[in-house]
GUZAKE-862422 format. One line per field, with one value per residue (C-alpha): residue number from 1; residue in one letter; chain; x, y, z. Coordinates in nm, 4 decimals. Layout:
// GUZAKE-862422
seq <- (NUM/...)
type <- (a/...)
mol <- (A/...)
px <- (X/...)
py <- (Y/...)
pz <- (Z/...)
END
This chain:
// GUZAKE-862422
seq <- (1/2/3/4/5/6/7/8/9/10/11/12/13/14/15/16/17/18/19/20/21/22/23/24/25/26/27/28/29/30/31/32/33/34/35/36/37/38/39/40/41/42/43/44/45/46/47/48/49/50/51/52/53/54/55/56/57/58/59/60/61/62/63/64/65/66/67/68/69/70/71/72/73/74/75/76/77/78/79/80/81/82/83/84/85/86/87/88/89/90/91/92/93/94/95/96/97/98/99/100/101/102/103/104/105/106/107/108/109/110/111/112/113/114/115/116/117/118/119/120/121/122/123/124/125/126/127/128/129/130/131/132/133/134/135/136/137/138/139/140/141/142/143/144/145/146/147/148/149/150/151/152/153/154/155/156/157/158/159/160/161/162/163/164/165/166/167/168/169/170/171/172/173/174/175/176/177/178/179/180/181/182/183/184/185/186/187/188/189/190/191/192/193/194/195/196/197/198/199/200/201/202/203/204/205/206/207/208/209/210/211/212/213/214/215/216/217/218/219/220/221/222/223/224/225/226/227/228/229/230/231/232/233/234/235/236/237/238/239/240/241/242/243/244/245/246/247/248/249/250/251/252/253/254/255/256/257/258/259/260/261/262/263/264/265/266/267/268/269/270/271/272/273/274/275/276/277/278/279/280/281/282/283/284/285/286/287/288/289/290/291/292/293/294/295/296/297/298/299/300/301/302/303/304/305/306/307/308/309/310/311/312/313/314/315/316/317/318/319/320/321/322/323/324/325/326/327/328/329/330/331/332/333/334/335/336/337/338/339/340/341/342/343/344/345/346/347/348/349/350/351/352/353/354/355/356/357/358/359/360/361/362/363/364/365/366/367/368/369/370/371/372/373/374/375/376/377/378/379/380/381/382/383/384/385/386/387/388/389/390/391/392/393/394/395/396/397/398/399/400/401/402/403/404/405/406/407/408/409/410/411/412/413/414/415/416/417/418/419/420/421/422/423/424/425/426/427/428/429/430/431/432/433/434/435/436/437/438/439/440/441/442/443/444/445/446/447/448/449/450/451/452/453/454/455/456/457/458/459/460/461/462/463/464/465/466/467/468/469/470/471/472/473/474/475/476/477/478/479/480/481/482/483/484/485/486/487/488/489/490/491/492/493/494/495/496/497/498/499/500/501/502/503/504/505/506/507/508/509/510/511/512/513)
type <- (x/x/x/x/x/x/x/x/x/x/x/x/x/x/x/x/x/x/x/x/x/x/x/x/x/x/x/x/x/x/x/x/x/x/x/x/x/x/x/x/x/x/x/x/x/x/x/x/x/x/x/x/x/x/x/x/x/x/x/x/x/x/x/x/x/x/x/x/x/x/x/x/x/x/x/x/x/x/x/x/x/x/x/x/x/x/x/x/x/x/x/x/x/x/x/x/x/x/x/x/x/x/x/x/x/x/x/x/x/x/x/x/x/x/x/x/x/x/x/x/x/x/x/x/x/x/x/x/x/x/x/x/x/x/x/x/x/x/x/x/x/x/x/x/x/x/x/x/x/x/x/x/x/x/x/x/x/x/x/x/x/x/x/x/x/x/x/x/x/x/x/x/x/x/x/x/x/x/x/x/x/x/x/x/x/x/x/x/x/x/x/x/x/x/x/x/x/x/x/x/x/x/x/x/x/x/x/x/x/x/x/x/x/x/x/x/x/x/x/x/x/x/x/x/x/x/x/x/x/x/x/x/x/x/x/x/x/x/x/x/x/x/x/x/x/x/x/x/x/x/x/x/x/x/x/x/x/x/x/x/x/x/x/x/x/x/x/x/x/x/x/x/x/x/x/x/x/x/x/x/x/x/x/x/x/x/x/x/x/x/x/x/x/x/x/x/x/x/x/x/x/x/x/x/x/x/x/x/x/x/x/x/x/x/x/x/x/x/x/x/x/x/x/x/x/x/x/x/x/x/x/x/x/x/x/x/x/x/x/x/x/x/x/x/x/x/x/x/x/x/x/x/x/x/x/x/x/x/x/x/x/x/x/x/x/x/x/x/x/x/x/x/x/x/x/x/x/x/x/x/x/x/x/x/x/x/x/x/x/x/x/x/x/x/x/x/x/x/x/x/x/x/x/x/x/x/x/x/x/x/x/x/x/x/x/x/x/x/x/x/x/x/x/x/x/x/x/x/x/x/x/x/x/x/x/x/x/x/x/x/x/x/x/x/x/x/x/x/x/x/x/x/x/x/x/x/x/x/x/x/x/x/x/x/x/x/x/x/x/x/x/x/x/x/x/x/x/x/x/x/x/x/x/x/x/x/x/x/x/x/x/x/x/x/x/x/x/x/x/x/x/x/x/x/x/x/x/x/x/x/x/x/x)
mol <- (A/A/A/A/A/A/A/A/A/A/A/A/A/A/A/A/A/A/A/A/A/A/A/A/A/A/A/A/A/A/A/A/A/A/A/A/A/A/A/A/A/A/A/A/A/A/A/A/A/A/A/A/A/A/A/A/A/A/A/A/A/A/A/A/A/A/A/A/A/A/A/A/A/A/A/A/A/A/A/A/A/A/A/A/A/A/A/A/A/A/A/A/A/A/A/A/A/A/A/A/A/A/A/A/A/A/A/A/A/A/A/A/A/A/A/A/A/A/A/A/A/A/A/A/A/A/A/A/A/A/A/A/A/A/A/A/A/A/A/A/A/A/A/A/A/A/A/A/A/A/A/A/A/A/A/A/A/A/A/A/A/A/A/A/A/A/A/A/A/A/A/A/A/A/A/A/A/A/A/A/A/A/A/A/A/A/A/A/A/A/A/A/A/A/A/A/A/A/A/A/A/A/A/A/A/A/A/A/A/A/A/A/A/A/A/A/A/A/A/A/A/A/A/A/A/A/A/A/A/A/A/A/A/A/A/A/A/A/A/A/A/A/A/A/A/A/A/A/A/A/A/A/A/A/A/A/A/A/A/A/A/A/A/A/A/A/A/A/A/A/A/A/A/A/A/A/A/A/A/A/A/A/A/A/A/A/A/A/A/A/A/A/A/A/A/A/A/A/A/A/A/A/A/A/A/A/A/A/A/A/A/A/A/A/A/A/A/A/A/A/A/A/A/A/A/A/A/A/A/A/A/A/A/A/A/A/A/A/A/A/A/A/A/A/A/A/A/A/A/A/A/A/A/A/A/A/A/A/A/A/A/A/A/A/A/A/A/A/A/A/A/A/A/A/A/A/A/A/A/A/A/A/A/A/A/A/A/A/A/A/A/A/A/A/A/A/A/A/A/A/A/A/A/A/A/A/A/A/A/A/A/A/A/A/A/A/A/A/A/A/A/A/A/A/A/A/A/A/A/A/A/A/A/A/A/A/A/A/A/A/A/A/A/A/A/A/A/A/A/A/A/A/A/A/A/A/A/A/A/A/A/A/A/A/A/A/A/A/A/A/A/A/A/A/A/A/A/A/A/A/A/A/A/A/A/A/A/A/A/A/A/A/A/A/A/A/A/A/A/A/A/A/A/A/A/A/A/A/A/A/A/A/A)
px <- (-7.6010/-7.9803/-7.9998/-8.0180/-7.9795/-7.7140/-7.4960/-7.4795/-7.1295/-7.2543/-7.5447/-7.3024/-7.0799/-7.3810/-7.4897/-7.1407/-7.1496/-7.4804/-7.3468/-7.0309/-7.2325/-7.4575/-7.1517/-7.0073/-7.3366/-7.3531/-6.9983/-7.0602/-7.3775/-7.1863/-6.9133/-7.1709/-7.3420/-7.0080/-6.9257/-7.2511/-7.1705/-6.8260/-6.9737/-7.2263/-6.9444/-6.7500/-7.0590/-7.1305/-6.7749/-6.8006/-7.1289/-6.9623/-6.6912/-6.9501/-7.1403/-6.8188/-6.7602/-7.1179/-7.0911/-6.7666/-6.9355/-7.2228/-6.9782/-6.7867/-7.1105/-7.2265/-6.8975/-6.9539/-7.3022/-7.1576/-6.9149/-7.1444/-7.5061/-7.6661/-7.4679/-7.4617/-7.7761/-8.0112/-7.7637/-7.7422/-8.1242/-8.1478/-7.8655/-8.0467/-8.3626/-8.1678/-7.9877/-8.3220/-8.4656/-8.1537/-8.1479/-8.5147/-8.4901/-8.1592/-8.2909/-8.5978/-8.3744/-8.1489/-8.4509/-8.5669/-8.2209/-8.2172/-8.5507/-8.4263/-8.1329/-8.3077/-8.3360/-7.9700/-7.7188/-7.4314/-7.5288/-7.1951/-7.2496/-7.3578/-7.3520/-7.6805/-7.8562/-7.9753/-8.3489/-8.5683/-8.8611/-8.8502/-8.8916/-9.1157/-9.3586/-9.2893/-9.3129/-9.5547/-9.8994/-10.0574/-10.2375/-9.9399/-9.7261/-9.8148/-9.8705/-9.5028/-9.4008/-9.6068/-9.4528/-9.1040/-9.1935/-9.3488/-9.0294/-8.8221/-9.0599/-9.0797/-8.7010/-8.6655/-8.9364/-8.8296/-8.4714/-8.5872/-8.8210/-8.5387/-8.3077/-8.5680/-8.4514/-8.0970/-7.9315/-8.0715/-7.7819/-7.8197/-8.1984/-8.1602/-7.9131/-8.1538/-8.4350/-8.2132/-8.0768/-8.4213/-8.6362/-8.9205/-9.0726/-9.1423/-8.8345/-8.8099/-8.6632/-8.3893/-8.4240/-8.7839/-8.8358/-9.1326/-9.2036/-9.2292/-9.2828/-8.9672/-9.0215/-9.0685/-8.7661/-8.5291/-8.6556/-8.8843/-8.7293/-8.3743/-8.1476/-8.1509/-7.7878/-7.8504/-8.1470/-7.9460/-7.6652/-7.9093/-8.0539/-7.7044/-7.6354/-7.9519/-7.8202/-7.4975/-7.6987/-7.8811/-7.5570/-7.3965/-7.6965/-7.6692/-7.2976/-7.3517/-7.6297/-7.4327/-7.1181/-7.3093/-7.4812/-7.1533/-6.9680/-7.2574/-7.2210/-6.8460/-6.8940/-7.1454/-6.8985/-6.6275/-6.8678/-6.7932/-7.1593/-7.0729/-6.8169/-6.8713/-6.6477/-6.5322/-6.3819/-6.1072/-6.0077/-5.6547/-5.8182/-6.1773/-6.2036/-6.0904/-6.1027/-6.2807/-5.9557/-5.7853/-5.7445/-5.9360/-5.6984/-5.7827/-5.8219/-6.0918/-6.0794/-6.3139/-6.4761/-6.6709/-7.0279/-7.1269/-7.4256/-7.3691/-7.0234/-7.0179/-6.7076/-6.6183/-6.4614/-6.3860/-6.1512/-6.1379/-5.9077/-5.8349/-6.2022/-6.3898/-6.7193/-7.0445/-7.1812/-7.4818/-7.2421/-7.1179/-7.3980/-7.4210/-7.1862/-7.1009/-6.9811/-7.1432/-6.9113/-7.0350/-6.8075/-6.7431/-6.5739/-6.3323/-6.1842/-6.1044/-5.8122/-5.6980/-5.8114/-5.7051/-5.8969/-5.6898/-5.8000/-5.8599/-6.1265/-6.1231/-6.3023/-6.3415/-6.2323/-6.2369/-6.0331/-5.8279/-5.8830/-5.8049/-5.7096/-5.7533/-5.6079/-5.8104/-5.6295/-5.7974/-5.8141/-6.0837/-6.0892/-6.2968/-6.3679/-6.5453/-6.9235/-7.0626/-7.2640/-7.5369/-7.8707/-7.9277/-8.2831/-8.3921/-8.7269/-8.7433/-8.9518/-8.7574/-8.7607/-9.1402/-9.4284/-9.7747/-10.1231/-10.3463/-10.0656/-9.8453/-9.4965/-9.2126/-8.9307/-8.5852/-8.4725/-8.1569/-7.8538/-7.5420/-7.3987/-7.7085/-7.9263/-8.2236/-8.3632/-8.6810/-8.8527/-9.1603/-9.3775/-9.7494/-9.8629/-9.5289/-9.5356/-9.2570/-9.2589/-8.9338/-8.5698/-8.5100/-8.8234/-9.1172/-9.4450/-9.5790/-9.9412/-9.9887/-10.3393/-10.4875/-10.1970/-10.3139/-9.9782/-9.7400/-9.4457/-9.3840/-9.0806/-8.9372/-8.7521/-8.4960/-8.2957/-8.0716/-7.7790/-7.4234/-7.1566/-7.3758/-7.4149/-7.7545/-7.7741/-8.0713/-8.1635/-8.4661/-8.5552/-8.8313/-9.0293/-9.2657/-9.6238/-9.7849/-10.1186/-10.1459/-10.1139/-10.4077/-10.5033/-10.5303/-10.8275/-10.7708/-10.9605/-10.8256/-10.5273/-10.4399/-10.4586/-10.4686/-10.5929/-10.6268/-10.7780/-10.9942/-11.2949/-11.6509/-11.6569/-11.3320/-11.4608/-11.7939/-11.6217/-11.3367/-11.3086/-11.2639/-10.9948/-10.7684/-10.3943/-10.1263/-9.8451/-9.4895/-9.6064/-9.3659/-9.6348/-9.8107/-10.1663/-10.4693/-10.7732/-11.1301/-11.3693/-11.7315/-11.8765/-11.8158/-11.9807/-11.9504/-12.0133/-12.0586/-12.0803/-12.4397/-12.5859/-12.6747/-12.4184/-12.4723/-12.3986/-12.2614/-12.2322/-11.9432/-11.6411/-11.7964/-12.0408/-12.4067/-12.6792/-12.7568/-12.3942/-12.3534/-12.6646/-12.5356/-12.1975/-12.3584/-12.4939/-12.1518/-11.9466/-11.5946/-11.3373/-11.5547/-11.3969/-11.5710/-11.5064/-11.5006/-11.4927/-11.6084/-11.4517/-11.5199/-11.2275/-11.1307/-10.8376/-10.8921/-10.7637/-11.0862/-10.9136/-11.1355/-10.8790/-11.0381/-10.8232/-10.8153/-11.0372/-10.9450/-10.8227/-11.0546/-10.9869/-11.0473/-11.1170/-11.1088/-11.3280/-11.1612/-11.4763)
py <- (2.1523/2.1809/2.4264/2.3378/2.0071/1.7894/1.5233/1.1727/1.2495/1.5647/1.3744/1.1127/1.3825/1.5443/1.2081/1.1458/1.4859/1.3959/1.0586/1.2249/1.4842/1.2075/1.0073/1.3106/1.3655/0.9965/0.9945/1.3109/1.1567/0.8449/1.0556/1.2509/0.9321/0.7854/1.1060/1.0768/0.7142/0.7964/1.0716/0.8230/0.5834/0.8596/0.9627/0.6003/0.5580/0.8824/0.7668/0.4474/0.6564/0.8866/0.5835/0.4627/0.8021/0.8150/0.4601/0.5514/0.8572/0.6469/0.3906/0.6643/0.8163/0.4806/0.4529/0.7982/0.6904/0.3884/0.6185/0.9172/0.8224/1.1301/1.3624/1.1726/0.9542/1.2415/1.3249/0.9601/0.9301/1.2220/1.0770/0.7410/0.9160/1.1051/0.7838/0.6012/0.8775/0.8782/0.4978/0.4800/0.7511/0.6298/0.2722/0.3878/0.5563/0.2487/0.0318/0.2821/0.2813/-0.0988/-0.1090/0.1468/-0.0749/-0.4082/-0.4831/-0.4110/-0.6911/-0.4691/-0.1819/-0.0120/0.0099/0.3721/0.4281/0.2355/0.4314/0.7062/0.6534/0.8035/0.5656/0.4135/0.7310/0.8920/0.6014/0.5528/0.9128/1.0712/1.0378/1.2594/1.4511/1.4999/1.3032/0.9357/0.7693/0.6706/1.0270/1.1616/0.9012/1.0185/1.3803/1.2704/1.0841/1.3972/1.6143/1.3595/1.3416/1.7201/1.7835/1.4890/1.6112/1.9704/1.8493/1.6642/1.9659/2.2179/2.5791/2.5045/2.4623/2.7272/2.7010/2.3256/2.3546/2.6163/2.3888/2.0952/2.3141/2.4135/2.0652/1.9015/2.1822/2.0619/2.3964/2.4758/2.5803/2.8524/2.7047/2.9367/2.8702/2.9954/3.1537/2.9217/2.7827/2.4026/2.1543/2.0370/1.6710/1.7535/1.9842/1.7233/1.3819/1.4088/1.3209/1.2745/0.9834/0.6964/0.7503/1.1202/1.0396/0.7600/1.0048/1.2608/1.0004/0.9013/1.2698/1.2849/0.9893/1.1857/1.4836/1.2547/1.1153/1.4606/1.5911/1.3051/1.3750/1.7510/1.6991/1.4497/1.6639/1.9794/1.8111/1.6748/2.0034/2.1799/1.9445/1.9996/2.3772/2.3634/2.1708/2.4350/2.7315/2.9684/2.9431/2.5953/2.7361/2.8916/3.0970/2.9022/3.0808/2.8745/3.0166/2.9733/2.7944/2.7068/2.8946/3.2495/3.4446/3.7802/3.9823/3.8008/3.8956/3.6709/3.5099/3.2888/3.2680/3.2421/2.9677/2.8644/2.5244/2.3450/2.2365/1.9055/1.7194/1.4310/1.3514/1.0762/0.9355/0.5698/0.5503/0.7979/0.7371/0.9810/0.9400/0.5798/0.4820/0.4036/0.5933/0.4081/0.4131/0.6254/0.8998/0.9443/1.1408/1.3233/1.6207/1.5864/1.3555/1.3660/1.3624/1.2670/1.1707/1.2771/1.6176/1.5072/1.7001/2.0729/2.1691/2.1597/1.8465/1.7138/1.5527/1.3288/1.0978/1.0667/1.0690/0.7946/0.8495/0.5966/0.7424/0.4944/0.1915/0.3766/0.5205/0.8899/0.9708/1.3174/1.3760/1.5256/1.7440/1.9915/2.1022/2.2207/2.3568/2.2268/2.5155/2.5275/2.5402/2.8956/3.0581/3.2170/3.0736/2.9331/2.9816/2.8879/2.8526/2.5321/2.7137/3.0407/3.3376/3.3546/3.1860/3.1463/3.1709/2.8708/2.6127/2.4512/2.5939/2.3541/2.5253/2.4220/2.6073/2.5314/2.6751/2.4726/2.3104/2.3770/2.0648/2.2379/2.5638/2.7655/2.9061/3.1316/3.2877/3.3115/2.9795/2.8039/2.4467/2.1919/1.8537/1.6910/1.7904/2.1052/2.0557/2.2942/2.3772/2.7287/2.8182/3.1947/3.1783/3.3834/3.6334/3.9674/4.1454/4.1165/3.9923/3.7488/3.7252/3.4023/3.4402/3.1701/3.1291/2.8699/2.8255/2.7265/2.6885/2.8825/3.1765/3.2654/3.2901/3.4492/3.5602/3.6912/3.6322/3.8002/3.6316/3.7856/3.6590/3.6107/3.4796/3.1781/3.3146/3.3376/2.9970/2.9348/2.7586/2.4460/2.2252/1.8756/1.9892/2.2691/2.6398/2.9721/2.9718/2.6164/2.4343/2.1228/1.9573/1.9888/1.6280/1.6712/1.9828/1.8154/1.5280/1.7218/1.8292/2.1908/2.2320/2.4858/2.4768/2.6863/2.6922/2.7382/2.7406/2.5989/2.3839/2.0968/2.2031/2.0379/2.2499/2.1244/2.2961/2.3154/2.5185/2.7549/2.9540/2.8852/3.1402/3.0372/3.3214/3.4127/3.2090/3.2838/3.2139/2.8749/2.8211/2.4734/2.2958/2.0578/2.0325/1.9003/2.0406/1.9726/1.8972/2.2686/2.3483/2.0479/2.1467/2.5006/2.3623/2.1554/2.4782/2.6420/2.6844/2.5913/2.8557/3.0133/3.0839/2.9378/3.1179/2.9291/3.1760/3.2437/2.9123/2.8332/2.6519/2.5545/2.3788/2.0038/1.9668/2.1227/2.4317/2.7364/2.9551/3.1360/3.1229/3.4135/3.4363/3.1755/3.2952/3.1978/2.9556/3.0263/2.7248/2.7621/2.4986/2.3057/2.1529)
pz <- (-10.2695/-10.2989/-10.5987/-10.9724/-11.1501/-10.9865/-11.1388/-10.9962/-10.8598/-10.6852/-10.5340/-10.4018/-10.2480/-10.0787/-9.9397/-9.8012/-9.6273/-9.4626/-9.3477/-9.2118/-9.0121/-8.8755/-8.7677/-8.5879/-8.4069/-8.3146/-8.1793/-7.9787/-7.8326/-7.7259/-7.5673/-7.3695/-7.2561/-7.1482/-6.9581/-6.7649/-6.6904/-6.5566/-6.3433/-6.2059/-6.1126/-5.9352/-5.7377/-5.6441/-5.5166/-5.3206/-5.1665/-5.0431/-4.8731/-4.7153/-4.5838/-4.4211/-4.2565/-4.1270/-3.9920/-3.8133/-3.6666/-3.5283/-3.3877/-3.2058/-3.0810/-2.9435/-2.7566/-2.6083/-2.4979/-2.3165/-2.1307/-2.0594/-2.1387/-1.9825/-2.2079/-2.5372/-2.5444/-2.6505/-2.9278/-3.0379/-3.0403/-3.2865/-3.4961/-3.5188/-3.6448/-3.9133/-4.0109/-4.0485/-4.2706/-4.4901/-4.5160/-4.6148/-4.8820/-5.0269/-5.0358/-5.2279/-5.4890/-5.5097/-5.5901/-5.8532/-6.0184/-6.0185/-6.2000/-6.4543/-6.5588/-6.5113/-6.8832/-6.9650/-7.0128/-6.8968/-6.6571/-6.7329/-7.1105/-7.0984/-7.4761/-7.5131/-7.2370/-7.4730/-7.4296/-7.1591/-7.2003/-6.8517/-6.6436/-6.9078/-6.8620/-6.4878/-6.3643/-6.6135/-6.7673/-7.0336/-6.7582/-6.5256/-6.2753/-6.2314/-5.8935/-5.8959/-5.9803/-5.6931/-5.4608/-5.5657/-5.4849/-5.1545/-5.0592/-5.1223/-4.9203/-4.6363/-4.6006/-4.6099/-4.3483/-4.1320/-4.0939/-4.0370/-3.7612/-3.5844/-3.6068/-3.4883/-3.4803/-3.3677/-3.7092/-3.9516/-4.2009/-4.2411/-4.2671/-4.5422/-4.7255/-4.7100/-4.8416/-5.1364/-5.2163/-5.2062/-5.3492/-5.5748/-5.6718/-6.0416/-6.2446/-6.5098/-6.8289/-6.9590/-7.3312/-7.3523/-7.0050/-6.9387/-6.5900/-6.5823/-6.3011/-6.1203/-6.2108/-6.5804/-6.5841/-6.4386/-6.5554/-6.8595/-7.1954/-7.0636/-7.1596/-6.9117/-6.8063/-6.7320/-6.5044/-6.3430/-6.2627/-6.1233/-5.8880/-5.7736/-5.7085/-5.4978/-5.2950/-5.2494/-5.1225/-4.8767/-4.7370/-4.7306/-4.5368/-4.2879/-4.2428/-4.1977/-3.9454/-3.7371/-3.7467/-3.6519/-3.3565/-3.2232/-3.2704/-3.0962/-2.7998/-2.7852/-2.8128/-2.5266/-2.3114/-2.3464/-2.3214/-2.0350/-1.9333/-1.8002/-1.5583/-1.2194/-0.9942/-0.6868/-0.3886/-0.2280/0.1129/0.2417/0.5324/0.6106/0.9404/1.0344/1.3561/1.3672/1.3876/1.0962/0.7273/0.4901/0.2400/-0.0527/-0.4320/-0.6961/-0.9589/-1.2395/-1.2079/-1.4813/-1.4088/-1.5645/-1.4208/-1.6649/-1.5260/-1.2663/-1.0948/-1.1407/-0.7931/-0.5105/-0.2172/0.0782/0.3782/0.2823/0.2536/-0.0708/-0.0837/-0.1431/-0.5030/-0.3992/-0.2846/-0.6446/-0.8065/-1.1413/-1.1322/-0.7637/-0.4891/-0.1436/0.1591/0.5032/0.7926/1.1557/1.1737/1.4466/1.7365/1.7465/1.5209/1.1595/0.9764/0.6341/0.3485/0.1213/-0.1576/-0.5309/-0.8035/-1.0659/-1.3982/-1.6772/-2.0122/-2.2983/-2.1939/-1.9318/-1.5831/-1.5199/-1.1589/-1.0058/-0.6561/-0.3687/-0.1161/0.1196/0.4801/0.7159/1.0683/1.3577/1.5952/1.9312/1.9285/1.9018/2.1826/1.9726/1.8649/1.5179/1.3947/1.0442/0.8673/0.6656/0.4032/0.3613/0.6024/0.5829/0.7619/0.6081/0.7479/0.6917/0.7085/0.9708/0.9190/1.0142/1.2047/1.3255/1.6386/1.8355/2.0091/1.9177/2.2288/2.4422/2.4839/2.6464/2.5122/2.5477/2.2393/2.2535/1.9819/1.8952/1.7440/1.8107/1.9445/1.9928/1.8184/1.9292/1.9671/1.7595/1.5458/1.5973/1.4270/1.3878/1.3008/1.2531/1.1041/1.3914/1.4084/1.2640/1.2340/0.9389/1.1443/1.4260/1.6569/1.7970/2.1261/2.2080/2.5284/2.6924/2.9318/2.8358/3.1050/3.3490/3.1077/2.9655/2.5871/2.4135/2.0647/1.8745/1.5094/1.3087/1.0348/0.7830/0.7823/0.4429/0.3199/0.0954/-0.2610/-0.4958/-0.6395/-1.0116/-1.1666/-1.3747/-1.6168/-1.6616/-1.4577/-1.7033/-1.6194/-1.8076/-2.1677/-2.2972/-2.5950/-2.5897/-2.7495/-2.6229/-2.5080/-2.3153/-2.1412/-2.0689/-1.8867/-1.7237/-1.3621/-1.2563/-0.9934/-0.8271/-0.7624/-0.5947/-0.8535/-0.7251/-0.3631/-0.1067/0.0615/-0.1066/-0.0274/-0.1837/-0.2728/-0.3102/-0.5540/-0.4435/-0.7302/-1.0201/-1.2986/-1.6706/-1.9449/-2.3081/-2.5666/-2.6515/-2.3650/-2.0015/-1.7319/-1.5640/-1.1949/-1.1193/-0.7839/-0.7438/-0.9695/-1.2929/-1.5470/-1.4669/-1.7225/-1.7851/-1.8486/-2.0805/-2.2717/-2.3193/-2.4235/-2.7009/-2.8554/-2.8645/-3.1786/-3.2731/-3.1793/-2.9080/-2.5711/-2.2672/-1.9366/-1.6064/-1.3190/-0.9615/-0.8667/-0.5015/-0.3426/0.0118/0.1712/0.1448/0.5011/0.6306/0.7698/0.8252/0.6471/0.3537/0.0418/-0.2003/-0.5071/-0.7654/-1.1065/-1.3960/-1.6809/-2.0518/-2.2734/-2.6524/-2.8175/-3.0989/-3.2475)
END
């Protein structure tokens, strides 16, 4: 068509071909734009349905919280945080989409949405992303990190999916194998309807993420409830008392442990128990045992489940046997007594009102309560001898207890022990102390002095429990990241006892400024 001299007719035919090709291209472009528009409508409709499902989920979760708050409130609190993140991000996109179509008379006339001027001017500048473009990327990153923070390490598959759906790393363009920025690759130079559809798809991903997170947390809770780790073996004897020449008979059943479950009402032997007896995961029984013989326990549990009451019957028996004729001796703080403290003891012989108990350092308080101070006892064991008379017959028994020293104290700064981090000013104003972690007695220790070593400087001896002027001056010359050692901590029992506690463990403080 382009070679040689052409007649007027040939020129007209060539022009008609060009017009025909242009019309085909125009029609194809309109069809593509309409296809994007229809896809946008389908996604919008799907998003409305997902919102309804998520709202129903939250409504059901709130109902669970009203029934069993201890179990479901932590789950609901996480769900509310995820819901807030999703609502904020989706609302931001909705506002952006509204601005994109603000100048159109009919937002559903997709054939005219063939220009990309709005986002090209809104998201980009000649030198890179605009402030609005950076805000868009920041919103994506904030949603992604916010949800991941709420989930923690418990849902790796969902976290990986979120990372993929909301990735903003540079993308390699297939047609020329050149790496371009994510924002440019997805939103620069595209028709308005294409960008609009992409943003609606991002809203769909937000709502899908919310739905997946909420579903996973609930299914995790339900899985935990049915896990065998929540069950314990319970031995149920055929009767609750056996004679020495009898065969033990009974059965073993599995019982579910659930500290969040609390009865609505409990009736035992025709009497409603007080509300304070119905605790989380258990119900406390306390009533007179009765006379010697086989006794019965009858009643029922009532639990509130939704709008109905579930009743579980109680049926058991126990035996009341004559009082034994042997001594019962127990240490209130394990089968050990400690030097340097007053050890409370309970010593009695059931059925014998008056007994005699003898041991080094043992003294009676009242009734079956005794105190035992073995600070001056040098041996590793002490024996308590108990005797009494029942029906004219003498009963006696002996019980040995191990004697142990108070364990080694641990030094503290600001109440923290081991290797800790803090600023110079915090260390300068903090108190040095000593504690006995995991010790059965609540003993207070008083620090009268310590040494402090700062790298590159002489050791400073301090009196009292706070840094003196020399120590503070040395601390000012320290550097960030250096480890300050506090050692040779002198500590005594605050009670004024002459007992010498063991050497106190040092404290290492890493300076953060």
